[in-house]
C-alpha positions as CSV (number, residue, x, y, z in Angstrom):
1,D,2.9,42.3,-5.6
2,D,3.9,38.7,-6.1
3,D,0.6,37.1,-4.5
4,E,-1.6,39.5,-6.7
5,A,0.1,38.2,-9.6
6,A,-0.5,34.6,-8.8
7,R,-4.4,35.0,-8.0
8,P,-5.8,36.2,-11.4
9,A,-4.2,32.5,-13.1
10,V,-6.2,30.5,-10.5
11,A,-9.4,32.5,-11.3
12,E,-8.4,31.8,-15.1
13,R,-7.7,28.0,-14.7
14,T,-11.4,28.0,-12.6
15,D,-13.1,29.9,-15.3
16,D,-12.0,27.9,-18.0
17,A,-12.7,24.1,-16.2
18,T,-16.1,25.9,-15.5
19,D,-16.7,26.9,-19.4
20,A,-15.9,23.6,-20.5
21,A,-18.1,22.1,-17.6
22,L,-21.0,24.2,-19.0
23,A,-20.1,23.4,-22.7
24,R,-20.0,19.6,-22.1
25,A,-23.2,20.0,-20.3
26,F,-24.9,22.0,-23.1
27,A,-23.7,19.8,-25.7
28,A,-25.5,17.1,-24.0
29,A,-28.8,18.7,-23.7
30,Q,-28.6,19.7,-27.3
31,T,-28.0,16.0,-28.0
32,G,-31.0,14.9,-25.4
33,Q,-28.4,13.0,-23.3
34,G,-29.3,14.5,-20.1
35,P,-27.6,13.6,-16.7
36,K,-29.0,10.1,-15.5
37,R,-31.4,9.6,-12.7
38,K,-32.5,7.1,-10.5
39,K,-35.8,5.5,-11.0
40,R,-37.8,6.0,-7.9
41,K,-38.8,3.1,-6.3
42,T,-42.8,2.6,-5.8
43,R,-44.2,1.3,-2.1
44,A,-44.6,-2.4,-2.9
45,E,-40.6,-2.4,-4.3
46,K,-39.8,-0.9,-1.2
47,R,-41.3,-3.6,1.1
48,A,-40.3,-6.6,-1.2
49,P,-38.2,-8.7,0.5
50,A,-34.9,-8.3,-0.9
51,K,-34.0,-11.1,-3.0
52,D,-30.0,-11.2,-1.8
53,A,-28.3,-9.9,1.1
54,G,-26.2,-7.0,-0.9
55,P,-22.7,-6.7,-2.6
56,G,-20.8,-6.6,0.9
57,W,-22.1,-10.3,1.1
58,Y,-21.3,-11.3,-2.3
59,G,-24.9,-11.7,-3.7
60,L,-25.9,-14.6,-0.7
61,P,-29.3,-15.0,-0.1
62,P,-31.0,-13.5,2.8
63,A,-30.8,-14.4,6.2
64,D,-34.0,-16.1,7.4
65,A,-35.0,-13.5,10.7
66,T,-37.8,-15.8,12.4
67,V,-37.2,-17.1,15.4
68,S,-38.3,-20.8,16.0
69,A,-40.4,-22.4,19.1
70,D,-37.1,-23.9,20.5
71,D,-35.5,-20.9,20.4
72,R,-38.1,-19.0,22.2
73,A,-38.2,-21.7,24.6
74,A,-34.7,-21.7,24.9
75,L,-34.7,-17.7,25.7
76,A,-37.7,-18.0,28.4
77,L,-36.1,-20.9,30.4
78,R,-32.5,-19.6,30.1
79,G,-33.1,-18.2,33.8
80,V,-33.2,-21.7,34.9
81,A,-29.7,-22.6,33.5
82,D,-28.1,-20.1,35.9
83,P,-30.4,-18.3,38.5
84,K,-27.7,-15.8,40.0
85,R,-27.1,-14.1,35.9
86,H,-29.1,-11.1,35.5
87,Y,-30.3,-10.7,31.7
88,K,-31.8,-7.3,30.2
């Protein structure tokens, strides 16, 4: 019997919270202040290079991802330096 008495109180609290949330949503709709939606990016915006490396990198400029000719030559000739080492 004690468990049954406790259950409606939880349901009443849930209903009160739901009613309050609905009241806030209705008031926002009446004033024209709906939920904020993110603007979708266009293809050009998606393909554009990043202006910075992101918030995790404290706004540093993005790293240059190009490989120089010297680096390519070093990769091609690394088997000469140690012929017994296998590179994938």
